[in-house]
C-alpha positions, -999 to +999 in steps of 0.1 A: +189-106-449+193-134-424+173-115-397+144-114-422+148-150-431+125-179-425+129-200-393+151-230-398+122-252-406+139-262-438+164-288-426+196-291-446+196-329-443+160-330-455+169-311-487+201-331-492+181-363-491+156-349-514+183-340-540+198-374-537+165-390-544+160-371-576+168-392-607+202-386-622+204-372-657+199-398-684+229-412-703+218-392-734+215-360-715+250-366-699+265-372-733+249-340-747+263-320-717+298-334-724+296-327-761+285-291-756+317-285-736+335-289-770+330-258-792+337-280-823+306-302-817+282-301-846+245-302-849+248-336-866+266-350-836+240-338-812+212-352-835+229-386-835+229-387-797+193-375-795+183-404-817+192-427-789+162-414-770+131-415-791+111-394-766+137-366-766+142-366-803+104-365-808+102-336-784+129-317-803+111-323-837+077-313-821+092-280-809+109-273-842+075-276-859+056-255-834+046-219-833+077-214-811+098-215-843+071-205-867+085-216-900+060-224-928+073-258-938+076-291-919+109-299-902+114-337-905+152-338-901+166-340-866+199-322-875+178-294-891+157-292-859+189-289-839+202-261-861+169-242-859+166-245-821+203-242-812+223-268-793+225-250-760+188-240-761+179-277-767+201-286-738+183-262-715+148-274-727+157-310-722+173-303-688+142-284-677+119-312-689+138-338-670+139-318-638+102-310-639+092-347-642+093-356-605+072-326-595+043-328-620+022-350-598+029-332-566-003-321-548+013-302-520+032-275-538+026-241-521+023-224-555+009-230-590+030-253-612+015-235-642+027-201-628+061-216-621+065-228-657+051-196-671+075-175-651+105-196-662+096-195-699+088-158-699+122-150-683+138-173-709+122-154-738+132-120-723+168-130-716+171-145-751+157-113-766+182-091-746+210-114-758+199-109-794+199-071-790+234-072-776+250-096-801+262-068-823+284-056-794+291-088-775+298-126-781+269-135-758+251-168-767+214-161-767+207-199-764+229-201-734+210-172-718+177-190-727+189-221-708+201-202-678+168-183-675+147-215-678+165-230-649+171-199-627+143-206-601+146-244-600+155-241-563+120-228-555+105-259-570+127-281-549+119-261-517+082-261-525+082-299-529+103-307-499+089-282-474+058-264-487+049-250-452+082-233-450+078-218-485+043-206-476+057-189-444+084-172-465+056-159-489+036-147-459+066-129-444+074-112-477+038-099-479+038-087-443+071-069-447+064-058-483+097-072-495+106-095-524+103-132-518+141-138-519+147-112-491+124-131-468+144-163-471+172-173-448+206-172-464+214-209-458+181-221-473+175-196-500+161-209-533+194-198-550+215-219-526+192-249-530+192-245-567+230-245-568+230-277-548+208-293-574+230-279-602+260-295-586+242-328-583+233-328-620+268-314-629+254-283-647+279-262-667+294-233-647+273-207-666+240-224-657+250-228-621+259-191-619+225-180-633+208-201-607+229-190-577+234-153-588+203-140-604+196-118-573+233-112-566+250-109-600+280-090-586+291-122-569+300-136-603+324-110-618+336-134-645+300-140-657+286-107-645+270-097-678+253-130-684+240-132-648+229-096-649+208-103-680+190-131-661+185-107-632+169-081-654+148-106-673+135-121-640+124-086-628+109-077-662+088-109-660+075-098-626+066-064-640+047-080-668+026-100-643+044-134-646+057-138-610+054-171-591+028-155-568+002-130-581+008-107-551+046-110-551+066-079-544+088-071-575+125-069-567+144-037-576+167-039-606+203-036-595+220-005-610+253-025-615+234-051-635+219-023-657+254-009-661+268-043-671+241-050-697+243-014-711+210-016-729+188+015-728+157+014-708+137+023-739+150-009-756+140-030-726+105-015-729+104-025-765+115-061-755+087-062-729+061-051-754+073-078-779+071-105-752+034-097-747+029-103-784+046-137-783+021-156-762+016-182-789+053-190-791+055-191-753+025-214-752+042-238-776+071-242-753+048-246-723+030-273-742+063-293-744+066-291-706+029-299-701+034-330-722+055-345-693+025-347-671 
């Protein structure tokens, strides 16, 4: 892949400085991250921490009362909202909201921020749905999958903000060679590598970091192969449904090893894709939460 990669316009020091300038996670977010490392943590405990940040707690209640959850009665209790949404899913949504903040007012991104958010949320819905279908066979956490999918392309956002010209060149090269975007990147400045650097800066859990770094190379994470393979498949399904970052982007091929790891019939994946197309109202509710950061 290196020979197809972009020229070294993306300077490592430039990106390192950009990552260092990003705000560190809030104290509330750091506490939630630590609590989630303990399997005994309860929804009440997470709710008590969320109460320390009225903006975050308001966001969680708003989402619990949106079409995303779709229950007929009002949710006014924060612990109830945490139970409905799931602790790890809340963590992913809050993390994503915090990371998107510095980029909302960028006028130089080489792609549509709306398309970026739409792709991330669509991949999250697909990954979560795959996880639900597999729960009868596996101990996969669908909310963990949701979080990993939401954040899988965060490196593209960082690259686009720091060096938009280089990202545009990668896009042009991928179109010229008719190859997926990631194959037109240089190895040392790929969006998965940059995303991993950001994940390390923010001290993401190992599972989230693996989804960011490995969603095009799931085999590199044998201990988390099934989880990363689901993100890989969900990402490609989102492309096939028309929700790629660029409208003319070449869809990557699904890795056979990833399909084998997930062990879900292609017919079932087709049903999941059809269901996602019917869930636009729920997807829009989550996008509204992220839009509210602007």
